[in-house]
MMTF fields as JSON, N, C-alpha, C and O atoms, coordinates in Angstrom:
{
  "mmtfVersion": "1.0.0",
  "mmtfProducer": "UNKNOWN",
  "numBonds": 391,
  "numAtoms": 392,
  "numGroups": 98,
  "numChains": 1,
  "numModels": 1,
  "chainsPerModel": [1],
  "groupsPerChain": [98],
  "chainIdList": ["A"],
  "bondAtomList": [4, 2, 8, 6, 12, 10, 16, 14, 20, 18, 24, 22, 28, 26, 32, 30, 36, 34, 40, 38, 44, 42, 48, 46, 52, 50, 56, 54, 60, 58, 64, 62, 68, 66, 72, 70, 76, 74, 80, 78, 84, 82, 88, 86, 92, 90, 96, 94, 100, 98, 104, 102, 108, 106, 112, 110, 116, 114, 120, 118, 124, 122, 128, 126, 132, 130, 136, 134, 140, 138, 144, 142, 148, 146, 152, 150, 156, 154, 160, 158, 164, 162, 168, 166, 172, 170, 176, 174, 180, 178, 184, 182, 188, 186, 192, 190, 196, 194, 200, 198, 204, 202, 208, 206, 212, 210, 216, 214, 220, 218, 224, 222, 228, 226, 232, 230, 236, 234, 240, 238, 244, 242, 248, 246, 252, 250, 256, 254, 260, 258, 264, 262, 268, 266, 272, 270, 276, 274, 280, 278, 284, 282, 288, 286, 292, 290, 296, 294, 300, 298, 304, 302, 308, 306, 312, 310, 316, 314, 320, 318, 324, 322, 328, 326, 332, 330, 336, 334, 340, 338, 344, 342, 348, 346, 352, 350, 356, 354, 360, 358, 364, 362, 368, 366, 372, 370, 376, 374, 380, 378, 384, 382, 388, 386],
  "bondOrderList": [1, 1, 1, 1, 1, 1, 1, 1, 1, 1, 1, 1, 1, 1, 1, 1, 1, 1, 1, 1, 1, 1, 1, 1, 1, 1, 1, 1, 1, 1, 1, 1, 1, 1, 1, 1, 1, 1, 1, 1, 1, 1, 1, 1, 1, 1, 1, 1, 1, 1, 1, 1, 1, 1, 1, 1, 1, 1, 1, 1, 1, 1, 1, 1, 1, 1, 1, 1, 1, 1, 1, 1, 1, 1, 1, 1, 1, 1, 1, 1, 1, 1, 1, 1, 1, 1, 1, 1, 1, 1, 1, 1, 1, 1, 1, 1, 1],
  "groupList": [{"groupName": "MET", "atomNameList": ["N", "CA", "C", "O"], "elementList": ["N", "C", "C", "O"], "formalChargeList": [0, 0, 0, 0], "bondAtomList": [1, 0, 2, 1, 3, 2], "bondOrderList": [1, 1, 2], "singleLetterCode": "M", "chemCompType": "L-PEPTIDE LINKING"}, {"groupName": "PRO", "atomNameList": ["N", "CA", "C", "O"], "elementList": ["N", "C", "C", "O"], "formalChargeList": [0, 0, 0, 0], "bondAtomList": [1, 0, 2, 1, 3, 2], "bondOrderList": [1, 1, 2], "singleLetterCode": "P", "chemCompType": "L-PEPTIDE LINKING"}, {"groupName": "SER", "atomNameList": ["N", "CA", "C", "O"], "elementList": ["N", "C", "C", "O"], "formalChargeList": [0, 0, 0, 0], "bondAtomList": [1, 0, 2, 1, 3, 2], "bondOrderList": [1, 1, 2], "singleLetterCode": "S", "chemCompType": "L-PEPTIDE LINKING"}, {"groupName": "ALA", "atomNameList": ["N", "CA", "C", "O"], "elementList": ["N", "C", "C", "O"], "formalChargeList": [0, 0, 0, 0], "bondAtomList": [1, 0, 2, 1, 3, 2], "bondOrderList": [1, 1, 2], "singleLetterCode": "A", "chemCompType": "L-PEPTIDE LINKING"}, {"groupName": "ASP", "atomNameList": ["N", "CA", "C", "O"], "elementList": ["N", "C", "C", "O"], "formalChargeList": [0, 0, 0, 0], "bondAtomList": [1, 0, 2, 1, 3, 2], "bondOrderList": [1, 1, 2], "singleLetterCode": "D", "chemCompType": "L-PEPTIDE LINKING"}, {"groupName": "ARG", "atomNameList": ["N", "CA", "C", "O"], "elementList": ["N", "C", "C", "O"], "formalChargeList": [0, 0, 0, 0], "bondAtomList": [1, 0, 2, 1, 3, 2], "bondOrderList": [1, 1, 2], "singleLetterCode": "R", "chemCompType": "L-PEPTIDE LINKING"}, {"groupName": "LEU", "atomNameList": ["N", "CA", "C", "O"], "elementList": ["N", "C", "C", "O"], "formalChargeList": [0, 0, 0, 0], "bondAtomList": [1, 0, 2, 1, 3, 2], "bondOrderList": [1, 1, 2], "singleLetterCode": "L", "chemCompType": "L-PEPTIDE LINKING"}, {"groupName": "ILE", "atomNameList": ["N", "CA", "C", "O"], "elementList": ["N", "C", "C", "O"], "formalChargeList": [0, 0, 0, 0], "bondAtomList": [1, 0, 2, 1, 3, 2], "bondOrderList": [1, 1, 2], "singleLetterCode": "I", "chemCompType": "L-PEPTIDE LINKING"}, {"groupName": "GLU", "atomNameList": ["N", "CA", "C", "O"], "elementList": ["N", "C", "C", "O"], "formalChargeList": [0, 0, 0, 0], "bondAtomList": [1, 0, 2, 1, 3, 2], "bondOrderList": [1, 1, 2], "singleLetterCode": "E", "chemCompType": "L-PEPTIDE LINKING"}, {"groupName": "GLN", "atomNameList": ["N", "CA", "C", "O"], "elementList": ["N", "C", "C", "O"], "formalChargeList": [0, 0, 0, 0], "bondAtomList": [1, 0, 2, 1, 3, 2], "bondOrderList": [1, 1, 2], "singleLetterCode": "Q", "chemCompType": "L-PEPTIDE LINKING"}, {"groupName": "VAL", "atomNameList": ["N", "CA", "C", "O"], "elementList": ["N", "C", "C", "O"], "formalChargeList": [0, 0, 0, 0], "bondAtomList": [1, 0, 2, 1, 3, 2], "bondOrderList": [1, 1, 2], "singleLetterCode": "V", "chemCompType": "L-PEPTIDE LINKING"}, {"groupName": "GLY", "atomNameList": ["N", "CA", "C", "O"], "elementList": ["N", "C", "C", "O"], "formalChargeList": [0, 0, 0, 0], "bondAtomList": [1, 0, 2, 1, 3, 2], "bondOrderList": [1, 1, 2], "singleLetterCode": "G", "chemCompType": "PEPTIDE LINKING"}, {"groupName": "HIS", "atomNameList": ["N", "CA", "C", "O"], "elementList": ["N", "C", "C", "O"], "formalChargeList": [0, 0, 0, 0], "bondAtomList": [1, 0, 2, 1, 3, 2], "bondOrderList": [1, 1, 2], "singleLetterCode": "H", "chemCompType": "L-PEPTIDE LINKING"}, {"groupName": "TYR", "atomNameList": ["N", "CA", "C", "O"], "elementList": ["N", "C", "C", "O"], "formalChargeList": [0, 0, 0, 0], "bondAtomList": [1, 0, 2, 1, 3, 2], "bondOrderList": [1, 1, 2], "singleLetterCode": "Y", "chemCompType": "L-PEPTIDE LINKING"}, {"groupName": "TRP", "atomNameList": ["N", "CA", "C", "O"], "elementList": ["N", "C", "C", "O"], "formalChargeList": [0, 0, 0, 0], "bondAtomList": [1, 0, 2, 1, 3, 2], "bondOrderList": [1, 1, 2], "singleLetterCode": "W", "chemCompType": "L-PEPTIDE LINKING"}, {"groupName": "PHE", "atomNameList": ["N", "CA", "C", "O"], "elementList": ["N", "C", "C", "O"], "formalChargeList": [0, 0, 0, 0], "bondAtomList": [1, 0, 2, 1, 3, 2], "bondOrderList": [1, 1, 2], "singleLetterCode": "F", "chemCompType": "L-PEPTIDE LINKING"}, {"groupName": "ASN", "atomNameList": ["N", "CA", "C", "O"], "elementList": ["N", "C", "C", "O"], "formalChargeList": [0, 0, 0, 0], "bondAtomList": [1, 0, 2, 1, 3, 2], "bondOrderList": [1, 1, 2], "singleLetterCode": "N", "chemCompType": "L-PEPTIDE LINKING"}, {"groupName": "THR", "atomNameList": ["N", "CA", "C", "O"], "elementList": ["N", "C", "C", "O"], "formalChargeList": [0, 0, 0, 0], "bondAtomList": [1, 0, 2, 1, 3, 2], "bondOrderList": [1, 1, 2], "singleLetterCode": "T", "chemCompType": "L-PEPTIDE LINKING"}, {"groupName": "LYS", "atomNameList": ["N", "CA", "C", "O"], "elementList": ["N", "C", "C", "O"], "formalChargeList": [0, 0, 0, 0], "bondAtomList": [1, 0, 2, 1, 3, 2], "bondOrderList": [1, 1, 2], "singleLetterCode": "K", "chemCompType": "L-PEPTIDE LINKING"}],
  "groupTypeList": [0, 1, 2, 3, 4, 3, 5, 6, 4, 3, 7, 8, 9, 7, 10, 5, 5, 11, 11, 4, 3, 4, 8, 7, 6, 5, 4, 10, 10, 3, 3, 6, 12, 8, 9, 3, 11, 13, 6, 14, 3, 11, 7, 15, 15, 10, 8, 16, 3, 17, 6, 3, 6, 11, 1, 3, 3, 11, 17, 3, 11, 11, 11, 17, 4, 5, 17, 17, 10, 1, 10, 17, 14, 9, 11, 8, 5, 7, 3, 8, 6, 3, 7, 4, 4, 3, 1, 8, 8, 4, 5, 18, 15, 6, 8, 5, 10, 3],
  "groupIdList": [1, 2, 3, 4, 5, 6, 7, 8, 9, 10, 11, 12, 13, 14, 15, 16, 17, 18, 19, 20, 21, 22, 23, 24, 25, 26, 27, 28, 29, 30, 31, 32, 33, 34, 35, 36, 37, 38, 39, 40, 41, 42, 43, 44, 45, 46, 47, 48, 49, 50, 51, 52, 53, 54, 55, 56, 57, 58, 59, 60, 61, 62, 63, 64, 65, 66, 67, 68, 69, 70, 71, 72, 73, 74, 75, 76, 77, 78, 79, 80, 81, 82, 83, 84, 85, 86, 87, 88, 89, 90, 91, 92, 93, 94, 95, 96, 97, 98],
  "secStructList": [7, 7, 7, 2, 2, 2, 2, 2, 2, 2, 2, 2, 2, 2, 2, 2, 2, 7, 7, 7, 2, 2, 2, 2, 2, 2, 2, 2, 2, 2, 2, 2, 6, 6, 6, 1, 7, 7, 1, 7, 3, 3, 3, 7, 7, 5, 7, 1, 1, 1, 5, 7, 7, 7, 1, 3, 3, 1, 7, 1, 1, 7, 1, 1, 7, 3, 3, 3, 3, 3, 3, 3, 3, 6, 6, 3, 3, 3, 3, 3, 3, 3, 3, 3, 1, 7, 7, 1, 1, 2, 2, 2, 2, 2, 2, 2, 2, 7],
  "xCoordList": [89.274, 88.617, 87.793, 88.456, 86.139, 85.562, 86.589, 87.644, 85.779, 86.634, 86.162, 85.314, 87.011, 86.045, 84.843, 84.008, 84.846, 83.244, 82.215, 81.135, 82.586, 81.368, 81.416, 80.328, 82.679, 82.176, 81.793, 80.573, 81.943, 81.343, 79.862, 79.181, 79.394, 78.163, 77.288, 76.085, 77.922, 77.447, 77.098, 76.11, 78.513, 78.04, 77.067, 76.286, 76.82, 76.296, 74.672, 73.759, 74.543, 73.493, 72.799, 71.617, 73.832, 73.402, 73.22, 72.055, 73.96, 73.29, 71.984, 71.515, 71.566, 70.207, 69.103, 68.016, 69.623, 68.487, 67.624, 66.412, 69.12, 68.032, 68.113, 68.515, 67.662, 67.41, 67.951, 68.514, 68.09, 69.141, 70.296, 70.724, 70.909, 72.444, 73.283, 74.198, 73.113, 73.686, 73.772, 74.67, 73.008, 72.338, 73.457, 74.576, 72.739, 73.699, 75.674, 76.489, 75.972, 77.547, 77.372, 77.887, 76.685, 77.318, 77.409, 78.193, 76.336, 76.537, 77.297, 78.047, 77.654, 78.643, 80.171, 81.0, 80.305, 81.506, 81.753, 82.799, 80.163, 80.443, 80.716, 81.816, 79.99, 80.281, 81.446, 81.788, 82.659, 83.409, 84.842, 85.936, 83.99, 85.05, 84.186, 85.016, 83.154, 82.644, 82.591, 83.109, 82.096, 82.57, 83.147, 83.468, 84.148, 85.587, 86.459, 87.545, 86.506, 87.606, 88.322, 89.401, 88.481, 89.457, 88.982, 87.84, 90.397, 90.634, 89.986, 89.837, 89.499, 88.894, 88.716, 89.643, 87.205, 86.463, 86.262, 85.092, 86.648, 85.246, 85.671, 86.442, 85.208, 84.355, 85.121, 84.365, 85.82, 86.209, 85.826, 86.557, 84.869, 84.122, 85.003, 85.384, 85.221, 85.959, 84.771, 83.742, 85.015, 84.7, 85.537, 86.09, 85.114, 86.274, 87.704, 88.521, 87.75, 88.974, 90.11, 91.297, 89.092, 89.983, 88.92, 88.019, 89.286, 88.882, 88.488, 89.219, 86.636, 86.044, 85.802, 85.563, 85.697, 85.698, 84.245, 84.083, 82.949, 81.969, 81.765, 82.129, 80.904, 80.84, 82.52, 83.585, 82.062, 83.38, 83.269, 82.651, 83.88, 84.035, 84.763, 84.973, 85.188, 86.468, 87.478, 87.326, 88.338, 89.232, 90.003, 90.377, 90.254, 91.085, 92.65, 92.973, 93.414, 94.902, 94.803, 94.698, 94.772, 95.239, 96.377, 97.196, 96.348, 96.804, 98.272, 98.647, 98.688, 99.88, 99.579, 99.5, 99.521, 98.991, 97.473, 96.571, 97.215, 96.03, 95.843, 96.379, 94.968, 94.977, 93.627, 92.475, 93.78, 92.699, 92.112, 92.747, 91.05, 90.438, 89.921, 89.403, 89.977, 88.897, 87.39, 86.882, 87.014, 85.244, 85.194, 85.742, 84.536, 84.144, 82.473, 81.917, 82.108, 80.811, 80.999, 81.449, 80.566, 80.179, 81.919, 82.122, 82.954, 84.341, 84.635, 85.453, 84.291, 84.536, 84.904, 84.052, 86.221, 86.379, 85.692, 85.824, 84.875, 84.014, 83.727, 82.797, 84.74, 85.395, 86.714, 87.497, 86.779, 87.807, 87.396, 87.018, 87.484, 87.203, 88.293, 88.775, 89.075, 89.784, 89.954, 89.142, 90.704, 90.77, 92.236, 93.3, 91.798, 93.725, 93.578, 92.68, 95.057, 95.517, 94.937, 94.737, 94.569, 94.036, 95.45, 95.959, 95.733, 96.426, 96.298, 95.333, 97.647, 97.315, 96.899, 97.098, 96.312, 95.951, 93.932, 92.982, 94.193, 91.953, 92.179, 91.186, 93.186, 92.679, 91.33, 90.338, 91.719, 90.989, 89.53, 88.776, 89.165, 87.692, 87.308, 86.163, 88.385, 88.411, 87.734, 86.515, 88.638, 88.314, 86.885, 86.121, 86.648, 85.044, 83.913, 82.923, 84.186, 83.37, 83.256, 82.328, 84.45, 84.348, 83.556, 83.468],
  "yCoordList": [-20.539, -19.521, -18.181, -17.473, -17.952, -16.812, -15.752, -15.592, -14.875, -13.305, -13.074, -13.68, -12.029, -11.435, -10.879, -11.068, -9.904, -9.058, -10.459, -10.345, -11.965, -12.937, -13.25, -13.567, -13.311, -14.461, -12.997, -13.159, -11.814, -10.799, -10.766, -10.447, -11.012, -10.836, -12.414, -12.435, -13.205, -14.164, -14.211, -14.48, -13.786, -13.54, -12.722, -13.126, -11.259, -10.277, -10.582, -9.912, -11.726, -12.397, -13.336, -13.677, -13.66, -14.285, -13.37, -13.242, -12.597, -11.476, -10.257, -9.555, -10.377, -9.775, -10.357, -9.871, -12.124, -12.652, -12.703, -12.889, -12.356, -11.821, -13.759, -14.908, -13.224, -14.14, -14.594, -13.599, -15.5, -15.889, -15.24, -15.155, -14.759, -14.489, -15.65, -15.619, -16.564, -17.628, -18.216, -17.867, -18.86, -19.45, -17.771, -17.706, -17.182, -15.944, -16.31, -16.171, -16.536, -16.313, -17.835, -17.696, -19.352, -20.378, -20.369, -21.052, -19.36, -19.599, -19.082, -19.631, -17.782, -17.428, -17.877, -17.801, -18.283, -19.227, -20.441, -20.728, -21.272, -22.276, -21.308, -20.824, -21.18, -19.611, -19.682, -20.092, -19.031, -18.938, -20.171, -20.034, -21.397, -22.17, -23.121, -23.887, -23.279, -23.955, -23.115, -23.659, -21.862, -20.967, -20.647, -20.947, -19.457, -18.884, -19.865, -19.585, -21.101, -22.209, -22.128, -22.533, -21.762, -21.702, -22.98, -23.435, -23.585, -24.274, -24.592, -25.769, -23.51, -23.028, -22.119, -21.331, -21.835, -20.569, -20.309, -20.682, -19.831, -19.943, -18.299, -17.48, -18.104, -16.947, -16.807, -17.57, -16.493, -16.196, -15.229, -14.39, -15.427, -14.439, -13.572, -14.333, -12.405, -11.905, -12.419, -11.78, -13.066, -13.425, -14.026, -15.05, -12.268, -11.865, -12.226, -12.983, -11.468, -10.82, -12.149, -12.072, -13.411, -14.022, -14.384, -13.635, -15.476, -15.64, -16.77, -17.759, -16.75, -18.364, -18.568, -17.517, -19.938, -19.796, -20.378, -20.958, -19.996, -19.913, -21.033, -22.204, -20.277, -20.818, -21.161, -20.641, -22.35, -22.382, -23.873, -24.838, -23.894, -25.069, -25.318, -24.35, -26.325, -27.328, -27.447, -26.398, -27.693, -28.581, -27.486, -26.745, -27.407, -26.212, -27.137, -28.289, -25.679, -26.39, -27.279, -28.381, -27.472, -27.799, -27.372, -28.056, -26.222, -24.8, -24.594, -25.078, -24.031, -23.766, -22.01, -21.836, -21.308, -20.083, -19.945, -20.631, -18.814, -18.158, -16.936, -16.235, -16.458, -14.968, -13.978, -14.193, -13.135, -13.092, -11.878, -11.109, -11.562, -10.313, -9.754, -10.548, -8.418, -7.857, -7.646, -7.005, -8.424, -7.671, -6.833, -6.873, -5.793, -4.531, -4.001, -3.948, -3.677, -3.035, -2.318, -2.482, -0.862, 0.515, 0.934, 1.734, 0.427, 0.779, -0.047, 0.564, -1.299, -2.278, -3.81, -4.586, -4.037, -5.786, -6.799, -7.03, -7.387, -8.182, -9.388, -10.168, -9.469, -10.724, -11.049, -10.189, -12.424, -12.301, -13.31, -14.401, -12.829, -13.825, -14.181, -13.355, -15.585, -16.096, -17.68, -18.595, -17.769, -18.085, -18.898, -18.656, -19.891, -21.014, -20.596, -20.648, -20.103, -20.091, -19.351, -19.691, -17.947, -17.284, -16.068, -15.315, -16.179, -15.232, -14.004, -13.72, -13.127, -12.061, -11.425, -10.256, -11.331, -10.697, -10.658, -9.874, -11.796, -11.094, -10.675, -10.94, -10.05, -9.626, -8.935, -9.196, -7.466, -6.324, -6.768, -6.386, -8.04, -8.958, -9.394, -9.211, -10.144, -10.329, -9.16, -9.084, -8.193, -7.161, -6.65, -6.467, -6.472, -6.633, -7.469, -7.085, -8.424, -9.92, -9.454, -9.477, -9.127, -8.739, -7.858, -7.577],
  "zCoordList": [-38.287, -37.466, -38.39, -39.147, -38.178, -38.192, -38.231, -37.616, -39.408, -39.018, -37.338, -36.682, -36.979, -35.872, -35.69, -34.806, -36.978, -36.806, -36.844, -36.264, -37.618, -37.421, -36.279, -35.799, -35.313, -33.743, -33.312, -33.327, -32.975, -32.37, -32.531, -31.556, -33.468, -34.197, -33.469, -33.208, -33.332, -32.926, -31.133, -30.449, -30.873, -29.209, -28.897, -28.036, -29.538, -29.605, -29.825, -29.343, -30.647, -30.743, -29.598, -29.558, -28.686, -27.405, -26.735, -26.358, -26.391, -25.487, -25.559, -24.662, -27.369, -27.306, -27.066, -26.755, -27.324, -26.744, -25.663, -25.561, -24.353, -23.607, -22.326, -22.508, -21.542, -20.725, -19.485, -19.027, -18.721, -17.22, -17.375, -18.526, -16.504, -16.762, -16.888, -17.711, -16.254, -15.959, -17.663, -18.43, -17.919, -19.284, -20.436, -20.944, -20.361, -21.308, -20.761, -21.674, -20.01, -19.573, -20.551, -21.66, -20.298, -20.261, -22.129, -22.788, -22.704, -24.263, -24.511, -25.318, -24.066, -24.549, -24.494, -25.4, -23.412, -23.573, -24.561, -25.143, -24.616, -25.536, -26.761, -27.026, -27.197, -28.613, -28.999, -30.109, -27.546, -27.698, -28.235, -28.782, -27.668, -27.521, -28.735, -29.225, -29.22, -30.345, -31.504, -32.479, -31.74, -32.83, -33.085, -34.236, -32.187, -32.82, -32.508, -33.015, -31.784, -31.823, -30.914, -31.346, -29.524, -28.648, -28.158, -28.091, -27.748, -27.011, -25.879, -25.549, -25.11, -23.902, -23.339, -23.152, -22.76, -22.7, -21.402, -21.308, -20.029, -19.308, -18.248, -18.748, -17.182, -16.786, -15.29, -14.69, -14.544, -13.527, -12.42, -11.894, -12.226, -11.263, -9.801, -8.911, -9.658, -8.338, -6.641, -6.425, -6.12, -5.035, -3.555, -3.154, -2.96, -1.571, -1.961, -1.437, -3.015, -3.544, -4.164, -4.482, -4.161, -5.015, -6.695, -7.074, -7.319, -8.297, -8.505, -8.57, -8.705, -8.607, -9.693, -10.288, -10.655, -12.162, -11.603, -10.529, -12.872, -12.913, -14.019, -13.907, -15.47, -16.902, -17.095, -16.764, -17.833, -19.074, -19.993, -19.544, -21.176, -22.111, -23.215, -23.946, -23.516, -23.41, -23.046, -22.419, -22.832, -21.962, -21.853, -22.761, -20.551, -19.912, -19.685, -19.394, -20.059, -19.605, -20.738, -20.199, -22.08, -22.99, -23.658, -24.271, -23.486, -24.247, -23.436, -22.368, -24.014, -23.7, -22.486, -21.27, -23.414, -23.22, -22.683, -23.163, -21.441, -21.228, -21.156, -20.298, -22.149, -21.958, -20.976, -21.353, -19.991, -19.597, -19.896, -20.617, -19.493, -20.074, -18.834, -18.049, -18.5, -17.159, -17.763, -18.683, -16.869, -16.932, -16.276, -15.174, -16.695, -15.392, -15.972, -17.068, -14.586, -14.372, -13.697, -12.563, -14.456, -13.334, -12.98, -12.067, -13.65, -13.594, -12.428, -11.74, -11.844, -10.984, -11.636, -12.069, -11.607, -12.036, -11.18, -9.978, -12.146, -11.216, -11.967, -11.76, -12.978, -13.454, -14.446, -14.849, -14.734, -15.992, -16.765, -16.339, -18.426, -19.899, -19.33, -18.554, -19.535, -19.382, -20.969, -20.829, -21.918, -22.916, -22.839, -22.269, -23.627, -23.715, -25.251, -26.092, -25.194, -26.766, -27.723, -28.889, -27.013, -28.232, -28.569, -27.74, -29.703, -30.48, -29.666, -28.958, -29.885, -29.209, -30.487, -30.156, -32.135, -32.567, -32.059, -32.081, -31.738, -30.711, -29.424, -28.746, -28.679, -27.773, -27.679, -26.998, -29.029, -28.987, -28.763, -27.867, -30.19, -29.735, -28.594, -28.183, -27.815, -26.281, -25.741, -25.587, -25.442, -24.93, -25.075, -24.128, -26.159, -26.835, -26.283, -25.66, -26.562, -25.562, -23.714, -22.905, -23.648, -21.863, -21.486, -20.291]
}
């Protein structure tokens, strides 16, 4: 697996490229799966006090553990970034991505 710095740089390049928000989110979860090597990556949006799956990449449920990190905007939780089988030492990296 590439270093956290290399993985973060790949994500930041996607965001800097700009474009449609949905396309950016799809590209970010794809990069988390394909380049960072996670079995599954997805974004759950908060809708009516529940979570609804948005863009995702990989095979969900193939792992044993799911790590979730809140995505906030102006202090409010708007989504959760979810990763299957992420090592605990990746939490800070995932928080930065979120």
